[in-house]
C-alpha positions as CSV (number, residue, x, y, z in Angstrom):
1,M,0.1,0.1,-0.1
2,S,1.6,3.3,-1.2
3,A,1.5,6.5,0.6
4,L,-0.9,8.4,-1.4
5,A,-4.4,9.8,-0.7
6,E,-6.9,7.4,-1.9
7,I,-10.2,5.4,-1.0
8,L,-9.6,1.6,-0.4
9,I,-12.3,-0.4,-0.7
10,C,-11.8,-3.6,1.8
11,D,-13.5,-6.3,3.5
12,D,-12.4,-5.2,7.2
13,P,-11.5,-1.1,7.1
14,E,-10.4,-1.4,10.9
15,S,-7.8,-4.1,10.4
16,T,-6.8,-2.5,7.1
17,A,-6.3,0.8,8.9
18,H,-3.9,-1.1,11.8
19,L,-2.2,-2.6,8.6
20,L,-1.5,1.0,7.1
21,K,-0.2,2.3,10.5
22,E,2.3,-0.6,10.8
23,E,3.4,0.2,7.1
24,F,3.6,3.9,7.7
25,T,6.0,4.0,10.7
26,A,8.4,6.8,9.4
27,N,5.4,8.9,8.9
28,R,2.9,10.3,11.3
29,V,-0.2,8.0,11.4
30,V,-3.4,9.0,12.7
31,L,-6.4,6.4,12.7
32,L,-10.1,7.6,12.9
33,I,-11.9,4.3,13.3
34,R,-15.6,4.3,13.6
35,E,-18.6,1.8,13.3
36,E,-20.4,4.9,11.6
37,F,-18.2,7.9,10.5
38,G,-20.4,11.1,11.6
39,I,-20.6,14.7,11.5
40,E,-18.5,14.9,14.9
41,D,-16.0,12.5,13.4
42,A,-15.3,14.5,10.2
43,K,-14.8,17.9,12.5
44,E,-12.3,15.9,14.2
45,A,-10.5,14.6,11.1
46,I,-10.5,18.3,10.0
47,K,-9.0,19.7,13.0
48,E,-6.4,16.8,12.9
49,A,-5.2,18.0,9.4
50,Y,-5.1,21.5,10.5
51,I,-2.4,20.7,13.2
52,A,0.7,21.6,11.4
53,S,3.3,18.7,10.3
54,E,6.8,19.3,9.1
55,K,6.8,15.4,8.1
56,E,4.3,13.6,6.2
57,K,1.0,12.9,8.2
58,L,-1.4,10.3,7.0
59,I,-5.2,10.4,8.3
60,V,-7.0,7.4,7.9
61,L,-10.7,7.6,8.1
62,A,-12.2,4.0,8.5
63,A,-15.7,2.8,8.7
64,K,-18.6,0.7,7.5
65,K,-20.5,3.6,7.0
66,F,-20.0,7.4,6.2
67,N,-23.2,9.4,7.0
68,I,-24.1,12.2,4.1
69,Y,-23.2,15.2,6.5
70,S,-19.6,13.8,7.5
71,Q,-19.1,13.4,3.6
72,N,-20.3,16.8,3.0
73,A,-18.1,18.3,5.9
74,L,-14.9,16.5,4.4
75,L,-15.3,17.6,0.7
76,K,-13.3,20.8,1.0
77,I,-10.4,19.6,3.1
78,L,-10.2,16.5,0.6
79,E,-10.0,18.4,-2.4
80,E,-7.4,20.9,-0.8
81,P,-5.5,19.4,2.3
82,P,-3.0,21.2,4.1
83,K,0.6,20.9,3.2
84,N,2.0,17.0,4.3
85,I,-1.5,15.8,4.8
86,L,-2.6,12.7,3.1
87,F,-6.0,11.1,3.5
88,K,-6.8,7.4,3.1
89,I,-10.8,6.5,3.4
90,L,-11.2,3.1,3.9
91,C,-15.2,1.8,3.5
92,T,-16.4,-1.6,2.5
93,A,-18.4,-0.5,-0.7
94,K,-17.7,2.2,-3.0
95,S,-21.3,3.2,-3.5
96,S,-21.4,3.9,0.4
97,L,-19.6,7.0,-0.6
98,L,-20.9,10.3,-2.5
99,P,-19.9,10.8,-6.0
100,T,-18.5,14.1,-4.9
101,I,-16.3,12.1,-2.4
102,R,-15.2,9.6,-5.0
103,S,-14.3,12.4,-7.4
104,R,-11.8,13.7,-5.3
105,L,-9.5,10.8,-4.4
106,P,-8.5,7.7,-6.8
107,V,-10.2,4.4,-5.6
108,R,-8.7,1.1,-5.0
109,N,-10.5,-2.3,-4.3
110,L,-8.6,-4.5,-2.1
111,K,-11.6,-6.9,-1.9
112,K,-10.6,-10.6,-2.0
113,R,-12.0,-11.4,-5.6
114,D,-13.2,-14.9,-4.5
115,A,-15.1,-13.5,-1.4
116,K,-18.2,-13.9,-3.1
117,P,-19.5,-17.1,-5.5
118,S,-19.3,-16.2,-9.0
119,R,-22.5,-16.3,-11.0
120,K,-22.3,-19.2,-13.6
121,I,-24.3,-18.3,-16.5
122,E,-24.9,-22.0,-17.7
123,K,-26.7,-22.7,-14.2
124,I,-29.3,-19.8,-14.4
125,D,-32.9,-20.2,-14.4
126,L,-35.5,-17.9,-13.1
127,E,-35.8,-19.0,-9.5
128,E,-32.1,-19.3,-9.4
129,I,-32.3,-15.3,-10.6
130,L,-34.8,-14.3,-8.1
131,N,-33.3,-16.0,-5.2
132,M,-29.9,-14.3,-6.0
133,L,-31.2,-10.7,-6.4
134,K,-33.5,-11.0,-3.3
135,Q,-30.9,-12.2,-0.9
136,E,-27.5,-10.2,-2.2
137,R,-26.5,-7.0,-2.3
138,I,-24.7,-6.3,-5.6
139,E,-21.8,-3.7,-5.9
140,A,-21.8,-2.0,-9.5
141,E,-18.3,-3.4,-10.2
142,E,-19.3,-7.0,-9.1
143,A,-22.2,-6.8,-11.6
144,K,-19.6,-5.7,-14.7
145,E,-17.7,-8.8,-13.7
146,S,-20.7,-10.9,-14.1
147,V,-21.7,-9.0,-17.3
148,Y,-18.4,-9.8,-18.6
149,E,-18.1,-13.5,-17.6
150,A,-21.6,-14.0,-19.0
151,F,-20.5,-12.5,-22.3
152,R,-17.4,-14.6,-22.4
153,L,-19.4,-17.6,-21.6
154,F,-22.1,-16.6,-24.2
155,L,-19.7,-16.3,-26.9
156,R,-18.4,-19.9,-26.3
157,S,-22.0,-21.5,-26.1
158,E,-23.9,-22.7,-29.0
159,P,-25.9,-21.6,-30.8
160,K,-24.2,-18.3,-30.7
161,P,-26.0,-15.3,-29.4
162,G,-28.0,-13.0,-32.0
163,A,-27.8,-9.3,-32.5
164,K,-30.4,-8.7,-29.7
165,T,-28.8,-10.5,-26.8
166,L,-25.1,-8.9,-27.7
167,E,-26.8,-5.5,-27.5
168,A,-28.3,-6.5,-24.0
169,F,-24.6,-7.1,-22.8
170,E,-23.5,-3.7,-24.4
171,E,-26.7,-1.8,-22.6
172,S,-26.0,-3.6,-19.2
173,L,-22.5,-2.3,-19.3
174,K,-23.7,1.4,-20.4
175,L,-26.3,1.4,-17.6
176,L,-23.9,0.4,-14.8
177,E,-21.8,3.1,-15.9
178,L,-24.6,5.3,-15.2
179,N,-24.9,4.2,-11.9
180,S,-28.2,2.2,-12.4
181,N,-29.2,-0.3,-9.8
182,P,-26.9,-3.1,-10.6
183,K,-29.8,-5.9,-9.5
184,T,-32.0,-4.4,-12.0
185,V,-29.5,-4.3,-14.8
186,L,-28.4,-8.0,-14.1
187,L,-32.2,-9.1,-14.0
188,R,-32.8,-7.6,-17.2
189,L,-29.7,-9.0,-18.7
190,Y,-30.4,-12.6,-17.1
191,L,-33.9,-12.8,-18.6
192,N,-32.6,-11.7,-21.7
193,I,-30.4,-14.7,-21.8
194,L,-33.2,-17.0,-20.7
195,K,-35.3,-15.7,-23.5
196,S,-32.6,-16.2,-25.9
197,R,-32.4,-19.9,-25.0
198,R,-35.9,-20.8,-25.9
């Protein structure tokens, strides 16, 4: 993990924060670890940022949830941090942060790729789709991976997908880029795939 300002998506923000502290022993590291990051926590982070530091100081904000008020309070300091101040925001899902926060820092995903079972396109039936969409929270990045995986499998399948099915893959990726609900996008795509098999 490098010493640069960024958002880190991870399975366990608290553990990752402690790993960062061990890694950056040469610099001052301030950990603000919360279950939910609120407005008072944001004020504490801002106050810490304005404490002058001759050496680089890393302020780590780690939480499972960041409420909207704390995020809005952090916008200015993230955009124009004081000299020698670096922020790392640790959370479990990119979607838990406002687009305005995400636009100010690069995002890096540290989540284990095998943490969730992959959706095998050959096993898809209507009941499976409905159960999966009812039970799981699906992140946009995970949904994109599912679309790509389905596309690769479909290209190898017989009969080959028709133009309408290929358009459905392209449209799904566009909708995910536009922040459409990942569950809805996957549902539409999978129903299209089921229809094309009949």
